N, C-alpha and C positions, 0 to 999 in steps of 0.2 A: 470260719473264714479261711483257715489254713488247711482244713480237712483232717486234723488230728483230734483224737479224743483225749480227755484228761489223763486216763490211765496210760495212754501210749507215750505221753511226753513228760509226765512227772518224773523228775530225777535226771532228765537229760539236759544238755547244754542249751542255753538260750539262742545260740547262733544257728539252731536247727532250721530256722525259717529264713536265714540269710542266703543269698546266692553264693555260688562257689567263689566268684571273684571277691565278693565282700568279705567272706570268711577268710580268704587268703590275705586280704588287706587288713584284717583285724578290726572290721567296722563295729562289731558288738562290743569289743573291749574299749574302743575309743568312745562309744556312746556312754558306757558306764563310767568311764573316767570323767567325762564332761559332767554327767549327772551327779557324780560324787562331789565335784568342785562347785557347781552352780545350783544343784538341787534338782535340775531337770535339763532335758535337751530335746529339741524338736528334730524330726527326721521325716523325709519324704523320699521314697525310693521303691524299686522293685524288690519284692520278697518272693519266696518259693512255697508253694503248697505241697502237701504230702504226695500228690500225684505228679509232681514235677512242673506243673503249670505255674505261671507267674501271676502275681497280683500286685497292683500298685497301691501302696499303703501310705497314708498320712498319719504319723504317730507322734507320741510324746512319751519319753521315758522319765520317770520320777524316782528320786531317791526315797526309800522308806527308812525313816529314822526309828531306832529302837529306844527302849527305856533303860534308865540306869547306866551301867557301864557299857552296855551294848549300844554303841552309837548308831550303827547302820545295820539293819537286819535284811536288806535286800532292795530290789527295784521293782517297780510296777510299770509295764509298758501298755499304754492305751492306744489301740490301733483302729483306724477307720479305712474301710475298703473304698478307695478313690479311683478304681480302675476305669469305671465308666466315664468319669470326668477327665481322666488321663487320655482315654481313647478319643473323646470328643475334642479335647484340647489339641491332640496330635492331628486329628482330621482338620480342625480349624487352622492349625499351623500350616499343614500341607496345602489347604485351600488358599491360605494367604500367600504362601510361596508360589503356588500356581498362578494366582492373580497377579502377583508381582512380575512373574515371568511373562505373562501375557501382556501386562502393561508395558514392560520393557520392549517386547517384540513389536507391539503396536506403536509405541513411541518411536522405535527405530524405523518402522514403516512410514510413519508420519513425517519424520525428519527427512527420510529419503525422498518422499513425495514432495515435501516442501522445498527441498533443495532442487529437485527437478523442475518444480514450478517456478522457482526463483530463476533458474538458468533459462527456462523457456521464456520468462518475462524479459530477461536481459536480451535473449536472442530476438524477441519480438521488437523490443525498443530499438535494437541495432538495425533491424530490418526497416522499421518505421523511419528512422533517421535517414537511412540510405534511400528510401522511396522519396522522402521529402527533398533530399539533396538532388536526386535525379529530376524530380519535378521542377525544382528551382532552376536547375541547369537548362531544362527544356524551356521553361518560361523565359529565361534570359536569352536563349538562342532565338526564340520566336520574337521577343521584344526587340532584339538587335536587328533581326531581319526586317521587322516592320519599320523601325526607325531608319536604318541605312538603305533599305530597299524600297518599300512601298511609299514611305513618306517622301523620299527623294524623288521618286517617279511622279508622285502627285504634285509636288512643288514645281518640278520641271514642266509638267503638263499645264499647270495653271499659268506659269510664266509664258509658255508658248501661246496659249489662248489669248492672253493679254496682248502679246506682241502682234499676233495676227489681227486682233480686233483693232489695234491702233493703225495697222497697215490699211485695212479696208474701211476705216471709219468714215472717210469722205465719199467713197464710191458706194458702199452698201451699209449705211448707218444702222439699219435694222439688224443685219447679221452681226455687225460689230457689237451692238448692244447685247445680243443673245450670247455671243462668245464671251463678253465681259462678265455676264451673269454666270455663265458656265465656269469661268475661271474662279469666281468667288465661291461657287459651290465646291469646286475641287479643293480650294484652299481650306474651306471649312472641314471637308473630309480629311484633309491632310492633318489638320489640327486634332480631329478626333483620333486619327491613327497614332499621332504622337502621344496623346493621353493614354491610349491603350498600351503603347510601347512602354511608357513611363510606369504604368501600373504593373506590367509584366516584369519589368526590369528596373527597379527603383535605383537609379544611379546615385541619387542623393543619399541613399542609405550607406553606400560605401564611402562617399566623399565627406559627408559631415556627420554621420552617425544617425542613430535612431531618432533623436529629437528633431533634427533637421528634416528627416523623412516624414515624421508625424506632422510637423508644421506645413510641409508641402501638401500633405493630404488635406489638411484643414483649408489651405489656400485654394486648392482645386475644388473642394466641396463648396466653398463660399460662392462659387459661380452659380450654384443651384439653390443652396440653403445656407443661411448663416451658420458658420462653424468656427469655433476657436479652439486653440490648443494651449492647455495650461500645464507646462512642464518646467521644473527648475532648470535653469541654464547649466548649473553645476552637475546635473545628473548625467552619468555615463553608463552605458551598457556595453562592456568590452567584448562579451561573448557574441560572436557573429551569429551563431545559430539562434540564441535567445533573441537577439535584436531582430533578426529576420522574421522569426515566428510571431513576435509581438507586433511587428509591423503588419504582417498578413492578417492577424486577428483584428487589428484596428481597421485595416482596409475593408475586411469583410463586414464588420459591424457597421461601419459608416455606410457602405453600399446598401446593406439591409435597411438602415434607417432612411436612406434616400428613396428606396424602392417602395417600402411598405408603411413607414411610420407617419408620413405626412407631417413631419416635425417642422416647427418654426425655428428651432435651434438645435445644434449638435455640439457637444463638448467632449474633447479628447483630453484625458489627464494621464500623466505618468508620474509615479512617486515611489519612494522607498518607504516600506512599512515593516518595522521590526526586521525580519530576515528575508523579506520578499520584495521583488519589483511588482508594483500593482498598476496595471493598465486598466482604465475605465473609459467606456464610451457611453455617454448619456444623451438621450434625446427626450423632448417633451411631446412626443407624438401620440398616436392612438393606443400604443401598447399592444400586448398580446394576451389572449385569454389564458392559455396554458403553456407558458414558455418551457416548462419541464417536460411536457408530454409531446408537443409538436416539435420535432427536430428535423429541420430542413437540412439539405446537403451543406449549406453554409454553416449552420450550427455544428453539424458533425465535424466539419473541417476545423472550425475554431477549437472545439474540444480536443480534437486529434492533435493539433499543434500545441495546445497547453500540456497535454499528456506527454508528448515527446520531450518537452523541456522539464518534466517532473513537476508541472504546475497544476492548477485547477481553474476551470472556467465556471463562472456563475452568471445566471441571467435572472434579473429581477424585473418584473413587468406587471403593470396593472392597466386594465382597460381605461383609456382616457387619461392616464397619468404618466405615460412614457415608459421607456425601457432603459435599463442600465446593464451593459455587458462588462463583467469584471474578470480579468485574467490575472491570477497570482502565480508568479514564477520565483523559485528560490534564487537568492543572490548567488553570484558565482563564488565558489569556494576558493 
């Protein structure tokens, strides 16, 4: 194993196979000292062959006890060449270190990517909120124009028609009757315009809060389909953005029920559940076949508004058993 013959080494010092550094450190003497005290000592280290190459050795040195007065007659060193295992172990250690390095690099890349994604999501949420704010401002402007402009003009026109009908009622009763009917039609259209304006700009939302606005939606819906609002009077949603988006979700869900469900009753509920506001709009109409697959613009907008508030929109529906639209939004911190 070391490249020496017996004749070449008999009579020489045992540290012949130790490296220069180990000889300088007295490793052979230290081994013998321990072996003298304990009877043996284990050792695993690099040793040197005759040609100067190194060999990794797993060895044990034992004390050889003599007979009679001769207590110790020498030492026996049993050595095993473990170079191959050492090389494999070193390669394994290097591979492990390389793997650790790659894992750290990949982790750093993933952290950077995740941070960028998080920042992008925040930018997107900010942009979405700005878009909704702009949309609401435009809705408010159009609603105000409808209410203050078109509704007033229609009301004035209806009043003028009634006045003219009264003036000519004796001379031309047929014309007066036609003008009276026209005035009633104009008044009806003025009422529809007011409803449109109220839907675009819910003044009751600012005046009395979300509960008042939801009850107003139920009241207007009652004109076409029975609708009731079940909300605790003590419940308050102080965040204006959350209140507005919940109102719009309720408004869209009710409109969908009126248009497509052919329901005999619609129920609007708002409650606190654990750490969420829970808005639910339930109808007993025809239901939808695949509410998760078929997403209309209205469903997209409801989901969009729930996302902006950090919430979640769920739609449960069965053919012939009605539909429930549920919007969960975290409570204000």
